[in-house]
N, C-alpha and C positions, 0 to 999 in steps of 0.2 A: 511181691505180691504186689500187684498194680495199683498206683495211686487214686485213688479214690478221687472223683469227680466235687466231692463236697470239700476236698480241699484246693479245688482249683481257684487262684486270686483272679484270673481270668474272666474264668464265669461266673463270678460273682462281679465284678465291675462291668461285666456285660447288662447283669440282671438289672444292679445299681443306673444304669444308663437308661435302661427300658422303663423304670420306673423313676423316672427324672420329675420334678415334680409332686410326687406323693407325700413327701414330708414322710416314708416310713421305711423303717432300719432292715437289713436284710438278719435274718437269723442264720440260715441255712437255704442254701444253693446245691440243688443236684441234679443230673439228667437222670430221667427215664424212659420207658418208652410206652406208650400210649395204644391203647385197643379197646373194643366191647365187651361187654357179657352181661348176662345178668345174675342176680343171686342165687348162690348155690349150686351152678353151672358154671363149667368151666367154659372160656370166650371161643367162639370158633373164627380162625381165621380166613376169611376169603376175600370175595371183592367186596370193596368198602369197607372192609374191618383191618385192614392191613394196620402194624404198627407204627406209628407214628411219633418219632422225637419228639421230646417235648423237656422244659425245663421246670421243676417247681420248687418254686420259692415261697418262703416261710418269713414271714416278715413282721415287725412291732409297729404301733404309732402312738402317740403320748397323745391324748387329748383333758388338757387340763388333769383330774385326778384320776381320771378313766384310762386303761389302756387298752389297745382293741389288737388281735391280731388275725393276721391273712393266709390263705394259700394262696397263690398264685400261681396261672400256668401257663409259662411262657413259649412262645411258638419260634421257629425259625422264618426271616420271611424267604423272599425268591432271590434277596442279594446276600442272607447269610445274617440276617441279622436278628437279634431278639427281641419281640414287640409283644405285647402281654394280647394273652387270648382269653381267657376267665379267671375272673377272684370269687374265693370263697371267703365266709367269716367262720375261723376256727370256732367260736360259738356255739355255731350250729352243727357243728360234728359230733355225729349221734352214732355212727357205728364202725369202727377197721374190721375188715374181714381178709382174711388169707384165704385166698385158693385153693383147699385143698387138693383140686387135681392137676395141678402144678408139680410135678414132681421136684421141682428145687426150691419151691417157694419162696421166690422173688415176687410172683403177683400177688395185688392185695387191691380190694374196693376200698371206696373211701366213701360213707353216704352222709348225707345229709337231710335233715329234717327240713328243709326248705324247698327239696325239690317237688315240683307241681305234680309231676305225673309218676308214680312210682313205675308206672309200666316200662319206661323207658331205664333201658340199660346203664347203669354207671359206666361210666369207665373206669378198663382196668389199666394198672397203674404196674409195668414190670423194671426190676432191678437189674441190673447188672450180675450183683451178688447176694448173698445174707447177711453181710457186714453191712451195706450200703442201704437194705431192707430197714433192719434192727435199727440202724443209725437214725433214719429218716422217722421210721414209727415212734422211737424213745422221744426226738425233739418234738415231734408233736401232742405226744402227750404229756411230756417236759410244762409245754408251750399251754396247753388246754389246762392243765391241772393251774396255772400261775396266774392265766388270765379269767378263766371262769370260775377257777375252784371246783371244777367237778374232773372226772375221765369219760371219756367215749365207752360205749362196750366194744370190748375185742373178740373175735371168732377165727377158731382156727389157728391159733398159736398156744403155746404154753409160754402162761407167763413166767410159770418156775426159769424157763429155760432161756427167756428173757431177761429176769433178773441175772440167772448167771453171765449172760452176756454182757452183761454192764460189769458185773465184776470183772471179768476176764480183760476188758478192754478198756476198763480207766484206771490210768496211772494214778499211782499213791501219791498224795498229797500231805506236806503236813499241817496242812489247816483242815481241821470239820465243825461242821454246825453243828447245834448245840440239836436237841431230840426237842423234837415240837410235840405240842401238846396230843394231836391226832395221829401220832404217830412215828410218818414217815422221814427219814432224812435225807435231804440234799447236798448232792455232791458238787461240786464245782470240777467241772473236767476239760481240759484244756490240750488241744490234739493240733500239733504242729500251728497253732495261732489261729486254730479255730475253733469260735464261739460256742459250743456244745452243750446243752445242759442234761444229763443223766435223770432220768427218774428214780425216787426216793427208794429204798428196799421196797417189796411187799410187804414182809413182813418182819416189824421191827426185833430187836433182840426183849426187850420188854416184854413183848406179844409172844415170843416165842418162849421168856422164863415162864410167862402163867400161863400160856398153854401145858409146860411140861409139868407146872405143878397139879394143871386140873388133871391131866392123864394120870399122873402119879396115885392120884386119889380112887380110881378106878384097879380095881382087882380083875383083870382079865382069866386068870386059870389055866395060863399055860405056864407047864412045867416043863416035859419035854419038847421038844421040835418035833419029832416021830411021828408022837399021839395026836399034838396038837394039828398035826399035816393030814392023818387018818381022818379024824373027829369031821375035818374042813371039807375033805370028800366025801364022806360020809352025807355028809347038810348038804352038798353040790350035787349027790346022783338024789337028793331024797326032791329038794328041787327043782331036779330038772323033770324026775319025774310025773311032779304036781305040775310043772308046767306045761309038759305033752297032757297027761290030762284032762289040764282045764282046756287047752287047743282043742283036743277031739271033741269033746263035748260044744266047744261054740263054731262048730265047723259049716251049719248051716247060718249062720251069723258069718263068718268070713265068707261063704261064697255072695251072698247075698252082698256085702263089703264089694269084692271083685267085679259081681254084677254091674254095681254101681259107678266104680272106676271106669269100668268097660267103657257103659252107654258115658261118662263123663269123656271118656277117651274120644269118644265118638263123635259127641257135641264139641270136640275143642277142635278137631279136623273139621268139622262141618264149617265151627269159626274160622278156621285158619283159609276154605275155601272161600266163605262168605268174603272172609277182610280182603284176599286176592283180589276177589273182582270186583268189589268196591276199591283198591285201589288200583287198581287200573282205569274205573271210570274216572276217579278221581284225577288221573293223571291225566286223561282225554280231556276232560274239566279243566284242569290247568293249561296245557295246550290252545285250547277254546279261549278264555280267559287270555291267554298270553296275546295270543291274535286281536282278541277284541281290542285289547289295551294297544295294540300295536297299528289297530285300523285308527282305532280313538286318537292316538298323537301323529297321524297323519292331519286325520283331520282339525285338528287343532294345528299343527304348523298351516298348513290349507288357509283356514281361517286367521289365521294372523298375516299371512303372506297376502291373502286379497285384500284385507284390510289395509297393511302398508302400500300396496298395487294403487288403491284407491286415492290414497294421501297423495303416493308421490304425482298421478295423473292430475289430482286437484291442483297442487301446484304447477306441473305443467299447463295446464288448462290457462290456469291465473297468470304465469310466464307468457302464454301466446294472446292474450286479449291486449288490445289495444285499447289504456282510456279514450274517453270520449273526447274531452279536454286537447292532449296531446293530439289526438288526430286534427283537430279543429286546428292546432296551432301547426303543424306538418304540413298541411296540405294545402290551405288557400289562408292564412294567416296573415296579420301584415307586421312587415318589420320596423315599425317606430320607436320613437325612443322609450316611447310609455308600455309597450308590449314587449321589450327585451328580455322583462324577466321570465315571461311566459315561453319565450323560446327558447330560454336557456335551460331553462326544464325542461323542455320539451326534446331536445336534444340529448340531455343528460339520461331521461327515460329510453330513446331509441339506443343510443352507444351501448347502454345497462342490458337492452332489449339481446342486441346482436350480438353483444358478447355474449349471453345467455345461453345463447344457442349455438355456440362453438364449443369440442368439445371438451375440453378443459374444464368451461365450467358446467358443459352437460354431458350424464352418462354416454358413453359411447356405444351403447347400445340404443338411446334414444334418436341420435341424430340422423337415422334414417328413417324413421317414421315419415309415413308422407303425410303426413299433417305438423311436423317438423317443418320440414322440407318446402310445403305451400306456407306456412307461416315465414321462414326464411324471408323465402321469396318476396311477400307481400311485405317484409321489412323494408329488403333493399331496395323494392320498386320504393318505397315512402322514403327510406334515404336519397335516393340518386333525385326524387321529385324535391325536395328541401334542399337538397345543396346546389341543383340548379335556381332556384326561385333566387335562395340567399346569394349567390354567387351574379347572380345578373344583377339584382338589388344593389348590390355593395358597389360593383363596377360602376352603375350610373351615381351611387351618392358619391363617389371620391370625384368623375367628373363633376358634379355639380357646386363642390365645394370652388373646388379649383378655379372653375368660372366664375362663382360669384366673389372669389376675391382678386382674379383677375380685372374683373370687371369695373372693378371700385379702386381708382387712382389713388385715394391715401393709402393704399398700402405698401405703394412703393415712393421712391426717390425724385424729388422734383425740384424745379430750377431752384436754386440756391434754398435749397432746403436735404440734408443728409438721412433716411429712412433705415432706423433699422429696420431687418426682418423679425416678424412676428410672426411664429405658430404657435403660441399658445393656444389658442382658439382652434384653431386647426386639427391639433392634438387631442384637444380635450373632445370634441366630438368624433373625431376617430376611435379615440378610448373605448367610446361608450357600444363598440363592435366588439371590442378587443375578445370578447372573452366566446362571443360568437363564432371567429375566424378560431379560436382554439379548438372549437368543439368541432369548427367543419372541417379540420384538418386531422381530427379523432373520427370523423367520419369516412373521409376521404380523401387522401394525401395528397392527389392530384388536382383536384379544383383549386392548389392555393397558385397554382404554376400563372393562369388566367391571372387570377384575383392581383398579384404581385405586379404581373404587366403593367395591370392598370391602372394600381397605385403609381408605379415609375414615371408612365405615361405623363401621365394626370401632372404630379409633384413636380416632373423635371421641366416643365413649362413655366410651372410656379416659379422656380428655382433658378433657372435660366433670364427670368424677365427681373428676376426680384436684381439680380448679379447685373446684368447687363446695366440697368437704369441706375445702381449704384455707382461701376466703375462711369460711366457717362459725367453722373454728377459733379464726382469727386474728380476728375480729370478738370472739368469747368470750371470750380470751383476753387483750384488749385493754382495760385500766380506766381511761378519762376523763373528766372533770366535762364537763358540758354548760357550753361557752358562750353568753352570752343572744345571740339574733339579733335585738333592738330595740336600737338601737345610738343611736339619732337622734330616741328618741321624746322630747318634752319631759313627758310624764305620768307619766317613771319618773322613778327616784330618780336620784340625781345620781351617786353610789358605783357605781352599777352596770359601769362600763365600766369602772375603771380596777380593779376585782377580779377580774379577767378570769382564769379559770384557766390551767396551761400546758396545751397539747394537742399540744403537737410530737410524741408518740405515734401521734395520727393518722397526719400525714403521713408516719411512718417506716413505720406497719402496710402504709399505700398502697404506698413506695415498696419493701419490703419484697413484695408482690403481684409488681409488676412485675418487680420481681429475682430473683422466683426462675423466672414462670412465660415473660416475654418472651424471654427467651435459649434456655430447655425450647421454646417454638412455634416457632422460627427457627432451632433445631437438627431440630426435628421437620418445619419445609418444608424444609429444605436436602435431609435426609434422604429425604424422599418425594420431591424431584425428581428426584434421583439414584437413587436406590433402585427408581424409576417409571420411570426413561431417559426423561424431559426432557432435553431438549439446552440448557440454559442455563446461564449462567456462571454459576460456584462460588463464592458471595459468603459475605466474610467478618463476624463479628462484631463490630458498633465500639460497641455498649449495654453500660454498666459492667454491672457483676456480679461478684457474689465469687464464683462457681464456678468455680474453677479446674481444675476435675475436667472438659477439653475432651474429648466424645469425638470420636477421629476415627474418621471413619465406613469411612474408607477406599473410597468409593462410586467415587473416579477412577481404582481398581485394577479398575475392571469391565472399562472398555473402553480398551484401552490409545490408539486412536487418539480419544479423544475428545478435546478442546483446551477450554484454560480460554478462558473470553472469548468463546467462539462466539456467535454470534447464532441466536437459536433460531425458528423460523418457529411454535412451537408455546407461545409464553408465554400465549397467552391460556388453553389448553388447561389450564395448569399452574396461572393464578388460580383459574379455573372447579373446580378439583379442591383447590387448597386454601379454596379456602369451604365444601365438601362436609366437608373434613377438620376445622377450628377452627372450625366454624358454631357458635354458641348459648355458644360461652364467656365472651363476652363480657356478659353477663347477670350472669355472677360479679363483674365487676369492675367494671359499673355498680351493683351493689348495695353492694362497697368503697368506694364515691366517694359512695351516697348516705349509707352511713352516716357517711361522715366528715363531711357537710355538717351533717348534724343535730346532731351534735356540736359542729362550728366551721365557720360558712360560708366565714370567713377563710383557714383552710388551705384552702379550692379552690385560694388562689395558689400556695402550695406547692407541689400536686399538678399543677396547670399546668404550674410549673418543672421537675418532676420527669417529668413525659410528654413535653414539649419535647426535652429534651435526651435519651429512651428516641428519639423521631422521628428526630432528626438520626442517630441513630449504624444503622440501620435502612438499608442502601443496595441490597444483593441483592435480584434479581428476583425469587430463589426467598423472599424475604420480604414478597412485597406482599400477603398478608391480614395479616400480622401491622402494618404500614403502616397497610393500612386501620382495625384495632383500634384502634392508638394514636393514629389520625386522631378514632375517633368515641370513644375516652374525653378528649380534647380538649374536644369539642365539648359532651359532658356535665358536663365542669369546667367551661366557659364557660358553658352553660345554666343552670347552678345558682347558681353567681357571679353572673349577670346575675339572676337570680331574687332573690338577698339584695342586690342593690345597687337593683333595684326595689322594694322593700321597703321597703330604708330611704328611699328616695326619697317614698316614701308618709308613709311619719313625716314627714318635714320638711313634707310638706303638709300637712299635719295641724294644723301651730301656725297655719295661716293661720284656723284655724278656732275656734280657742278665743278666750276673754278678750281684754278688752281689756292688749297685751304692752307690758312697760315695762323698758327696762335692754336685757343682752344676755341674746339668746333660747339658751335650750337648748342645740339642736345646733350652734350656734355653737363653744365651748369642746370639746363632743365630737368635732367633725370631726379638732380635734388628735391626742386620743389614738386615736381608727380611723386616721388616716393613719397614725401612726406603729406602728401595731401590723401595717396592712396592707405600710410598707414592711417590716418584720422577718422577713415571711411569702414575701418577694418571691427565687424561685430562678429562675437562667437565664432564659428569653426572656419571661418573667411580665409583663416592661414595660408593653407596649403592654395589655394589660387590666387592673392598675393604673390606666395613666393614661389610659383612657376612664372608670374608675371615676369619679376624681378631679376628669373635666373633666363627668360628669354631676351629681356630688354637688355643683361647687360652682355650676354651674348652677340646679339646685333651690334651692339655697341663698340665692342672690341674688333669685332672682325670686319665691320666699316675702319674702324681707324687704324688697324693692319691695312687694308687693301688703300686708305687716300695716301699713309706714310709710303706703301709701294711703289705710289704712284711719283712722288718726289725722292728718289733716294737720295740726293743731298743733306736735305733738310729733314728725310725721316726720324733720325733720333730728335732732332728739335720737338718736332710735332707729337712723338708718343710721350716723352717726357713732360711736357707742357700739358697733353689732354691725361696722361698716369694722376700728373700731381693736382689737376684739376681737380678729376675723380674721388682723389681721398680727401678735398677740400683743405689741403694742407695751405692755402693760400686764401686771398680776399681778392676777389675778381671785380674789375667795373665794370665788366661786361653785361652783368645784370643788377647792377648795383645793390646784389644782395649776400649776404654772409654765408659760404656754403660749409659752415662746422655744421650743420644742421645732420648732410650726412651721415659724418661722420660721429654724428651721438648717436644715427641711428644704427649704423653698423655696430655698435656696441651691444645692440639689444635684438639685433633680427637678425638672428643665422646666415640667411643667405645673402642677405647683402655684406657680412662679416667675411664670407668667401668671398665674395667678388672684389671688396675692400682687399683680400688678400692677392687676389692675382693679381690686380691692378699695382699694388705696391712691389710685387715681384718684380712685373712689367715695369714697372719705375724705376728701378734698379739698374735693370738692364739696360735701360735705354739712356741712363745717366754714367752709366760706365763706358756703357761704347763713346758716347759722345767726350766727356772730360779725356779720355785717352786718342780719340783723335783731334782734338786741339792739343794738348801737349807733344802727342806725335810729331801735328805737322809746325812746328815752333823747333825742335830741337830733334830734326829729324837725323841728320847726319851725327849726333851725339850717341842716341841711343843705335842707329844702324848701324855702326861700329859695336857697341855692345851685342847687340843679337849677331854680328858675325864668330863675332869669340865664342857666344855660349853656345851656336851650331857646333862649331870645331871641337871644342871641349867635350863631346860626345865620341870624338873621330883619334883624338891625336891626345897626346900629354901636354899639360901648359907649358912647357919649358919650348916646346917647338911652335907653338903659335907666332912667337916674334918674327920670326922667320916666315912665315907666309906672306905670298903674294897681297899687299893694302894691309895689312896690321901691323907692320914696321912700326917701328917706336917714332921714327920721322911721319908713319901716317900718325900716328897716334897724336903727335901735337898739333901737325895740321887741323885734325878736328877738332882739337878743343879750342885752338887759338880762334880756328873759324864761328864756333856754336857758344865758346865762354867768355869772349873778348865782349864785354859791354853787354852781361847776363841783366845786368839790371831793365835796359832797353826791352832785349828780348820777352823779358817777363810781363811789363807795359804793355807790349804789342798783344803779349799771350789774351791780357786781361780785356784789351782794347774787342779783340776776334770776340770772344768771348758774348761780351758786351753785346757785340753787333748782330750777332746770331740770335740773340734774345727778341722776345715781343716783351715783358715784363720785364722790367726790373728788380720786382718784388721777388725772383726767382735767382739773381746774380751774388747775393752777397752767401747763400750756400752753396750755388753750384762752384763761385770762387774761392771757396774752402777744400772743396772738394779737388779743384783743378791744382792746387800748390800742394794738398798732400800726394796727390797723383806723380807731381812733376818730384817731389823728393823723396818720393819711393822710389822711382825711377832711378834719379840720381844716389841716391848711394849703392841701389845695387851696381850702376856703374863703375864709382867708386871702387867698391870691393872686388869688382873683377881687376879693374887695372893693378892694386893691390895687391893682388892674386899674380899676374902675368907679366906687367911691366912694375917688377915693386921699387925701382930707382926713377922712376920718373913720376915729375912733381903736376898736380891737376889742384882745383880749388877743393874746400874743403868741403864737409859735410854742411859743417856749423856754420860756414861762412857761407853758402849758398839758403839755408836756413833763415839767418840773418836776412839777408837781401828780400826774398819773398815777406818776412815778415813785416817789413818796411814801406809794403808795397800797399 
């Protein structure tokens, strides 16, 4: 047997989900088929009356002391999910009727006394089988009995058969409840975990016993069954005959009844036709009402749309209207400072009005309207007229400000008084029109180009006039003695370099020029960048300055939406405008540099360091032209210093064309003084500049020294060793009357001089070795020439064969020893005198004589070793004896 849907757990959960939130407990849920029918007649299944799948759920809800029972009808949605369809209260259930025309007995009707129209056919519920029908009906009867205490009327079903079905399908339980006073007994039935309550027995055992006792009191007189049966047949025939007789007697009445039924049938048929006609008219009426409702809805929608359209048109007309006060300002208002607030408000209104007529702000469908196009043209014409008037006013205003300042001489430096330029009043007056410029940029970006050129040309005249007057008065008020430009020329006096005057006031004047004007130019550049609405980062001044009055321009307040550090696309345009603003002012800086060079060329070193500090301090994008100006100044200073270095190199090279040079050349000691002065002037990052000069000086000095030495080969080594010794400051020379230990100290801290010092030391050692060797070889030529011949032959023959060679016999050895070493002390004294004669300074003699003795002893020791090896039996003076002789001199 197939499983009943009442036992379907999935169906119970789906019902519980559909009833979620009702706080009702499901007693039973089962699937049914729904159709339409009337009382006492079987339902006809046709169009509109097809059976539909439904689910009946019986539920309970407890409210305080009461318990409510419900019958829910659930239907399937398009997604196959159960959803509530109808709800009935079981306390209103009055009738349960099984349709007799259904042979299966599975179809029944449920009548509720709350139905408003009894003419509407109640739904018919068809079960899958009789067991499901009995199970559902038993549950309904039980719930009605428990909740409302009464049973609905049951029609078309045998109560006895129902009780028998309950007994057959009720499992035996170990516990039964006691007999109630009203008679019925309740048995709890559990089928596969399903909570099903079976109706109590229709006749209790006590009632059955009473009924048997009652029947026992009657004597029916039934003896034999056949006799009793015959008796009943006879009585039945008599009753039938009596009934036929009564029927025949009542035939007229029956005919009247039949006629009445016939007329009633005709009336019903007429009524049916009338209802069909009324139904048709009602259908037409419904269609007419529906069309009227549709037209009414369209009219309402049209009314709402018209109202919205009117509101939109009113807003559009309001935006197209030009207020009279703004129109007066835009067409012919004054640009005086007192009326700037009205002009700014008019500009803001005009910008918003133009923006409101653009597609993002205005609906695209409105943009092509004739009135919108005409109003946009009027606004653009008004904008162009206002921009033209404002631009002309500002150009004249900038020119008048500068003319006023240039006409007053108190703004500029005068004789005996250096005047620091002060543009605070100028910037204050310009700041009045800063917001106007911002709005002009928003209205027309192209209008700022001529305004920027007009501002640059006007202010450029003022800045150049201030720089020229300041530079002239600065040079006139600075009194400094000129230092010689000839430092290394051998034709000048020796005391020229030592008596140089202090020219630090020149560097201070140049630093003052930069201190006054570089911050001024940076401030003017920054002010111009923000005042003329360039979108560039706001750089801060880093250059050293003693100007404590930092003019806070407040330009960032012009446009609150401007963000610091924002990269702009018009940086190139800013640099071009700054060139127009500051071009020409560099000539006055060049004049100061040239003036300082004429007084003291070495001051280029300190000016170069000052310029380097200012270059490293300018990082802002708005200071681009100032960086270019400083770079040009640095190049100018470097060029002037290179000119000085080249002239000094030419002075060194002129020594080569002079008469025969003896002793220390004049530029060697003077270089120490020059290097000391240059190191004193170094500031900041000028080390590279000075090191390049050192390298060039040293190269020219050494090359010139070599050329002079090559011109006198006889005394070349003496000239080289004396000059290289002087360069290394090994001794104090009385040529310049100063100590040259200074250059030695500088070489310990200056890498470029240390390199030159090592080069000079190497060249000195080489020249000294050649000179000492020549002195020694000249005095003992035969002795050491004999030794050289022996050394040369040792590469080709054995030592035993050398005494047999021509000129190398033992006799020849004795002659050489006798001629060279007899009176050796006199020969050594002669060598000392020769060394003393060749030197121009006696201060070098002790060290050179020590080297000479060491050289002689080394050569003689090598000679003695050769003689002992080649001529083992020939006696010669011992090395120790020679060492004693040289030590005694």
